[in-house]
C-alpha positions as a printed NumPy array, in Angstrom:
array([[ 18.289,   9.179,  10.589],
       [ 18.203,  11.459,   7.338],
       [ 19.758,   8.467,   5.324],
       [ 16.759,   6.479,   6.778],
       [ 14.284,   8.918,   5.658],
       [ 15.816,   9.21 ,   2.245],
       [ 15.276,   5.053,   1.938],
       [ 11.762,   5.317,   3.289],
       [ 10.986,   7.69 ,   0.715],
       [ 12.584,   5.906,  -2.112],
       [ 11.339,   2.281,  -1.385],
       [  7.75 ,   3.426,  -0.192],
       [  7.256,   5.849,  -3.234],
       [  8.686,   2.828,  -5.906],
       [  6.729,   0.567,  -4.047],
       [  3.337,   2.204,  -3.833],
       [  3.563,   3.354,  -7.61 ],
       [  3.768,  -0.369,  -8.535],
       [  0.825,  -1.29 ,  -6.271],
       [ -1.362,   1.988,  -7.966],
       [ -0.309,   0.71 , -11.61 ],
       [ -0.973,  -2.935, -10.84 ],
       [ -4.155,  -2.093,  -9.177],
       [ -4.925,  -0.016, -12.157],
       [ -4.16 ,  -2.341, -14.547],
       [ -6.591,  -4.906, -12.679],
       [ -9.167,  -1.999, -12.935],
       [ -9.19 ,  -1.444, -16.514],
       [ -8.546,  -4.881, -17.541],
       [-11.805,  -6.334, -15.185],
       [-13.627,  -3.238, -14.733],
       [-13.132,  -4.498, -10.906],
       [-12.834,  -1.044,  -9.063],
       [ -9.682,  -1.877,  -6.965],
       [ -7.543,   1.3  ,  -8.025],
       [-10.707,   3.479,  -7.209],
       [-10.506,   1.628,  -3.458],
       [ -7.188,   2.507,  -3.338],
       [ -7.428,   6.315,  -3.799],
       [-10.789,   6.082,  -2.22 ],
       [-11.297,   9.012,   0.849],
       [-14.969,   8.842,   0.907],
       [-14.253,   7.608,   4.882],
       [-12.448,  10.874,   5.747],
       [-15.156,  13.412,   7.031],
       [-13.926,  16.251,   6.028],
       [-12.507,  14.618,   2.171],
       [-15.636,  13.017,   1.332],
       [-17.156,  16.383,   0.465],
       [-14.488,  17.372,  -2.134],
       [-14.253,  15.758,  -5.573],
       [-10.141,  15.164,  -5.461],
       [ -8.598,  14.511,  -8.848],
       [ -6.995,  11.503,  -8.772],
       [ -3.185,  12.778,  -8.998],
       [ -3.995,  14.318,  -5.484],
       [ -6.016,  11.078,  -4.284],
       [ -2.861,   9.005,  -5.355],
       [ -0.409,  11.558,  -3.827],
       [ -2.302,  10.341,  -0.796],
       [ -1.875,   7.101,  -1.266],
       [  2.045,   7.735,  -1.814],
       [  2.269,   9.438,   1.572],
       [  0.675,   6.449,   3.306],
       [  3.161,   4.517,   1.127],
       [  6.339,   6.64 ,   2.637],
       [  4.837,   6.129,   6.047],
       [  4.682,   2.485,   5.633],
       [  8.329,   1.875,   4.257],
       [  9.717,   4.092,   6.688],
       [  8.057,   3.115,   9.817],
       [  8.718,  -0.649,   8.952],
       [ 12.565,   0.565,   7.965],
       [ 12.651,   2.407,  11.447],
       [ 11.591,  -1.069,  12.904],
       [ 13.948,  -3.377,  10.765],
       [ 16.808,  -1.318,  11.778],
       [ 15.901,  -1.309,  15.923],
       [ 15.194,  -4.636,  16.02 ],
       [ 17.907,  -5.483,  14.095],
       [ 15.75 ,  -8.044,  11.572],
       [ 17.461, -10.253,   9.646],
       [ 16.508, -11.095,   5.807],
       [ 13.793, -13.813,   6.755],
       [ 12.372, -11.882,   9.319],
       [ 12.346,  -8.575,   6.959],
       [ 10.383, -10.449,   4.164],
       [  8.048, -12.683,   6.172],
       [  7.068,  -9.751,   8.778],
       [  6.587,  -6.944,   5.964],
       [  4.639,  -9.107,   3.84 ],
       [  2.606, -10.23 ,   6.863],
       [  2.37 ,  -6.15 ,   7.758],
       [  1.217,  -4.974,   3.971],
       [ -1.148,  -7.831,   3.879],
       [ -2.809,  -6.754,   7.537],
       [ -3.252,  -3.25 ,   5.879],
       [ -5.04 ,  -4.398,   2.868],
       [ -7.055,  -6.511,   5.148],
       [ -7.781,  -4.181,   7.823],
       [ -8.992,  -1.318,   4.662],
       [-10.662,  -3.46 ,   2.329],
       [-14.078,  -3.454,   4.338],
       [-13.853,   0.737,   3.665],
       [-15.2  ,  -0.316,   0.069],
       [-18.696,  -0.468,   2.337],
       [-18.464,   3.145,   2.809],
       [-18.371,   4.095,  -0.867],
       [-20.671,   3.617,  -4.079],
       [-18.09 ,   3.7  ,  -5.808],
       [-15.954,   0.998,  -4.642],
       [-16.247,  -2.577,  -5.021],
       [-19.047,  -4.763,  -2.979],
       [-18.022,  -5.647,  -0.02 ],
       [-18.474,  -9.396,  -0.456],
       [-16.839,  -8.985,  -3.838],
       [-14.433, -11.914,  -3.872],
       [-12.852, -10.75 ,  -7.306],
       [-11.987,  -7.574,  -5.79 ],
       [-10.473,  -8.98 ,  -2.371],
       [ -8.308, -11.514,  -4.2  ],
       [ -6.987,  -8.413,  -6.343],
       [ -6.549,  -6.464,  -2.962],
       [ -4.944,  -8.889,  -1.613],
       [ -2.984,  -9.78 ,  -3.826],
       [ -1.859,  -6.297,  -4.824],
       [ -0.793,  -6.02 ,  -0.982],
       [  0.948,  -9.151,  -0.967],
       [  2.926,  -8.018,  -4.422],
       [  3.554,  -4.566,  -2.452],
       [  4.922,  -6.244,   0.723],
       [  7.204,  -8.772,  -1.893],
       [  8.542,  -5.401,  -3.399],
       [  9.088,  -3.533,  -0.172],
       [ 10.601,  -6.075,   1.513],
       [ 13.21 ,  -6.951,  -1.498],
       [ 14.171,  -3.532,  -1.732],
       [ 14.832,  -3.275,   1.646],
       [ 17.184,  -6.078,   1.273],
       [ 18.555,  -5.099,  -1.592],
       [ 19.675,  -1.922,  -0.232],
       [ 20.735,  -3.112,   2.598],
       [ 18.571,  -1.802,   5.369],
       [ 18.85 ,  -4.161,   7.848],
       [ 20.92 ,  -5.783,  10.664]])
C-alpha cells in the first residue's frame, strides 16, 4: 500500500502540474480564464470568504490530482485493468471530472462564462491531456495487473 501511495503522489503531482501549466499557458495566450477556473475555490462556503494566494490554490489543485491518481491506481490494481482499460477508463474519468467541474464557473465572476465555447473546449482538452499523461504514467511505471 505504501508503494501505491508513492506512485499516486508522483503521478498525481506530475499530471496535475502539467494540467496547471497547460491551462495557465492557454489563459496567458488567449485571455480565457481556464487557469483561474482550475484554481477557483469560490464555490466552497468557507474558502470563498478569503483571498488565497495562487500558490495555495494550486496546492489545493495538486491535492485533488493526487487523490484522483491514487484512487485510479487503487482501482487499476484491484480490478487488474489491462493497458487498454487503463487508457480508456482514465480518459473517461478525467473527461467526466472536467464536465462535472465546468459548471462551477457560474458560481464566480472571476471565471469564464458558462456558455463560453472556447473555455469549454480548452477546459475539456486540458482534462483529456491530463488523463492521457496520467494513464501513460500508470502504464510506464507498470502500475497495472
